[in-house]
KOLMARMAR-283027 format. One record per residue (C-alpha): residue in three letters; chain; x, y, z. Coordinates in Angstrom, 1 decimal. Each point is the difference from the previous one (the first is absolute). Layout:
N
@torpa->ALA	kedo->A	px->X	py->Y	pz->Z
...
END
This chain:
102
@torpa->UNK	kedo->A	px->137.0	py->132.1	pz->138.5
@torpa->UNK	kedo->A	px->-3.4	py->1.5	pz->1.5
@torpa->UNK	kedo->A	px->-0.4	py->3.0	pz->-0.7
@torpa->UNK	kedo->A	px->-2.7	py->2.7	pz->1.3
@torpa->UNK	kedo->A	px->-3.7	py->-0.2	pz->-0.6
@torpa->UNK	kedo->A	px->0.2	py->4.1	pz->-1.4
@torpa->UNK	kedo->A	px->4.2	py->-0.7	pz->-1.7
@torpa->UNK	kedo->A	px->-2.0	py->0.8	pz->-3.2
@torpa->UNK	kedo->A	px->-2.4	py->2.8	pz->1.0
@torpa->UNK	kedo->A	px->3.0	py->2.2	pz->-0.3
@torpa->UNK	kedo->A	px->-0.5	py->2.6	pz->-2.6
@torpa->UNK	kedo->A	px->3.3	py->0.5	pz->-1.0
@torpa->UNK	kedo->A	px->0.0	py->-4.1	pz->-0.8
@torpa->UNK	kedo->A	px->-2.7	py->0.0	pz->-2.3
@torpa->UNK	kedo->A	px->1.4	py->3.0	pz->-2.0
@torpa->UNK	kedo->A	px->2.7	py->-2.2	pz->-0.6
@torpa->UNK	kedo->A	px->-2.0	py->-3.5	pz->-1.2
@torpa->UNK	kedo->A	px->-1.7	py->2.8	pz->-2.4
@torpa->UNK	kedo->A	px->3.4	py->0.6	pz->-1.1
@torpa->UNK	kedo->A	px->1.0	py->-3.6	pz->-1.2
@torpa->UNK	kedo->A	px->-3.6	py->-0.4	pz->-1.3
@torpa->UNK	kedo->A	px->0.2	py->4.0	pz->-1.9
@torpa->UNK	kedo->A	px->3.7	py->-1.1	pz->-1.3
@torpa->UNK	kedo->A	px->-1.1	py->-3.5	pz->-1.3
@torpa->UNK	kedo->A	px->2.0	py->-1.7	pz->2.6
@torpa->UNK	kedo->A	px->-2.8	py->-2.6	pz->0.4
@torpa->UNK	kedo->A	px->-1.4	py->-2.6	pz->-1.8
@torpa->UNK	kedo->A	px->-2.8	py->-2.4	pz->0.2
@torpa->UNK	kedo->A	px->-1.9	py->-1.4	pz->3.4
@torpa->UNK	kedo->A	px->3.0	py->2.4	pz->1.5
@torpa->UNK	kedo->A	px->-1.4	py->3.3	pz->-2.3
@torpa->UNK	kedo->A	px->-3.6	py->-1.3	pz->1.3
@torpa->UNK	kedo->A	px->0.7	py->0.0	pz->3.3
@torpa->UNK	kedo->A	px->2.0	py->3.3	pz->0.1
@torpa->UNK	kedo->A	px->-3.0	py->1.9	pz->-1.6
@torpa->UNK	kedo->A	px->-2.3	py->-1.7	pz->2.4
@torpa->UNK	kedo->A	px->2.1	py->1.6	pz->3.1
@torpa->UNK	kedo->A	px->0.4	py->3.5	pz->-1.2
@torpa->UNK	kedo->A	px->-3.6	py->-0.4	pz->-0.9
@torpa->UNK	kedo->A	px->-1.7	py->-1.2	pz->3.0
@torpa->UNK	kedo->A	px->2.9	py->-1.0	pz->2.5
@torpa->UNK	kedo->A	px->1.6	py->-3.0	pz->1.4
@torpa->UNK	kedo->A	px->-3.0	py->-0.8	pz->1.9
@torpa->UNK	kedo->A	px->-2.3	py->-0.9	pz->-3.2
@torpa->UNK	kedo->A	px->2.7	py->-2.8	pz->-0.4
@torpa->UNK	kedo->A	px->-0.4	py->-4.0	pz->0.4
@torpa->UNK	kedo->A	px->2.0	py->-1.8	pz->2.0
@torpa->UNK	kedo->A	px->1.4	py->-1.2	pz->-3.2
@torpa->UNK	kedo->A	px->0.4	py->3.7	pz->-1.9
@torpa->UNK	kedo->A	px->1.8	py->0.8	pz->3.2
@torpa->UNK	kedo->A	px->2.4	py->-2.9	pz->-0.1
@torpa->UNK	kedo->A	px->0.8	py->1.2	pz->-3.7
@torpa->UNK	kedo->A	px->0.3	py->4.2	pz->1.0
@torpa->UNK	kedo->A	px->2.3	py->-1.4	pz->2.6
@torpa->UNK	kedo->A	px->2.4	py->-2.5	pz->-1.9
@torpa->UNK	kedo->A	px->-0.3	py->0.8	pz->-3.6
@torpa->UNK	kedo->A	px->-0.6	py->4.5	pz->0.1
@torpa->UNK	kedo->A	px->1.9	py->0.6	pz->3.9
@torpa->UNK	kedo->A	px->2.5	py->-2.6	pz->0.4
@torpa->UNK	kedo->A	px->1.1	py->0.7	pz->-3.9
@torpa->UNK	kedo->A	px->-0.2	py->3.6	pz->-0.1
@torpa->UNK	kedo->A	px->1.1	py->1.6	pz->3.4
@torpa->UNK	kedo->A	px->3.6	py->0.3	pz->1.5
@torpa->UNK	kedo->A	px->-0.6	py->0.1	pz->3.9
@torpa->UNK	kedo->A	px->3.4	py->1.4	pz->0.6
@torpa->UNK	kedo->A	px->2.7	py->2.4	pz->-2.0
@torpa->UNK	kedo->A	px->2.6	py->-2.3	pz->-1.2
@torpa->UNK	kedo->A	px->2.6	py->2.9	pz->0.3
@torpa->UNK	kedo->A	px->-0.7	py->1.5	pz->4.1
@torpa->UNK	kedo->A	px->-2.9	py->-2.9	pz->0.9
@torpa->UNK	kedo->A	px->-2.3	py->2.4	pz->0.8
@torpa->UNK	kedo->A	px->-3.8	py->-0.4	pz->-0.6
@torpa->UNK	kedo->A	px->-0.6	py->1.3	pz->-3.5
@torpa->UNK	kedo->A	px->-3.5	py->1.8	pz->0.5
@torpa->UNK	kedo->A	px->-3.1	py->-0.7	pz->-2.7
@torpa->UNK	kedo->A	px->0.6	py->3.2	pz->-1.6
@torpa->UNK	kedo->A	px->3.3	py->-1.0	pz->-1.2
@torpa->UNK	kedo->A	px->-0.5	py->-3.8	pz->-0.5
@torpa->UNK	kedo->A	px->-0.8	py->0.6	pz->-3.8
@torpa->UNK	kedo->A	px->3.3	py->1.4	pz->-0.8
@torpa->UNK	kedo->A	px->1.7	py->-2.4	pz->1.8
@torpa->UNK	kedo->A	px->-1.0	py->-2.8	pz->-2.3
@torpa->UNK	kedo->A	px->1.5	py->1.8	pz->-2.1
@torpa->UNK	kedo->A	px->3.4	py->1.1	pz->2.0
@torpa->UNK	kedo->A	px->1.2	py->-3.2	pz->1.3
@torpa->UNK	kedo->A	px->-2.3	py->0.0	pz->2.9
@torpa->UNK	kedo->A	px->1.5	py->3.3	pz->1.4
@torpa->UNK	kedo->A	px->-1.7	py->2.6	pz->1.6
@torpa->UNK	kedo->A	px->-0.2	py->3.9	pz->-0.8
@torpa->UNK	kedo->A	px->2.7	py->1.1	pz->2.4
@torpa->UNK	kedo->A	px->2.4	py->-2.3	pz->-1.0
@torpa->UNK	kedo->A	px->-0.9	py->0.1	pz->-3.7
@torpa->UNK	kedo->A	px->0.8	py->4.0	pz->0.0
@torpa->UNK	kedo->A	px->3.4	py->-0.4	pz->1.2
@torpa->UNK	kedo->A	px->0.9	py->-2.9	pz->-1.8
@torpa->UNK	kedo->A	px->-1.3	py->2.3	pz->-3.5
@torpa->UNK	kedo->A	px->1.9	py->3.1	pz->2.1
@torpa->UNK	kedo->A	px->3.4	py->-2.2	pz->0.2
@torpa->UNK	kedo->A	px->-0.2	py->-1.1	pz->-4.0
@torpa->UNK	kedo->A	px->-0.9	py->3.8	pz->-0.8
@torpa->UNK	kedo->A	px->2.9	py->1.4	pz->2.4
@torpa->UNK	kedo->A	px->2.7	py->-2.8	pz->0.2
END
C-alpha cells in the first residue's frame, strides 16, 4: 500500500516514534533512522532509509486497527497498543472496567 506523501508529517506520529526511541524499543539501524526522523523528518531519508523506516519500524510497531472493535487506533494510543494486545484506548478502558467489576 502506497501512503500519501505527507503521511509521516503528523505530529502525533512523530511523538509515537519518539516514544519508541525514548523507551529503548528500537536498536541498531532502526534506532538510527528513527532518530533521523524525530530530528529531521522523513524528507531527510534516502530511498533505502525510507524502506527500512517503513519495514523495520512502521510495519513492526504499529497496529492498523483495534483487535477488539476493528476501529483505527489513533497515533496517540499506538504506543500503549503495543503493550496491551493491540487494542484502542476505549476498548482497553472497557476491558479494565470489566475485570474490576465483573
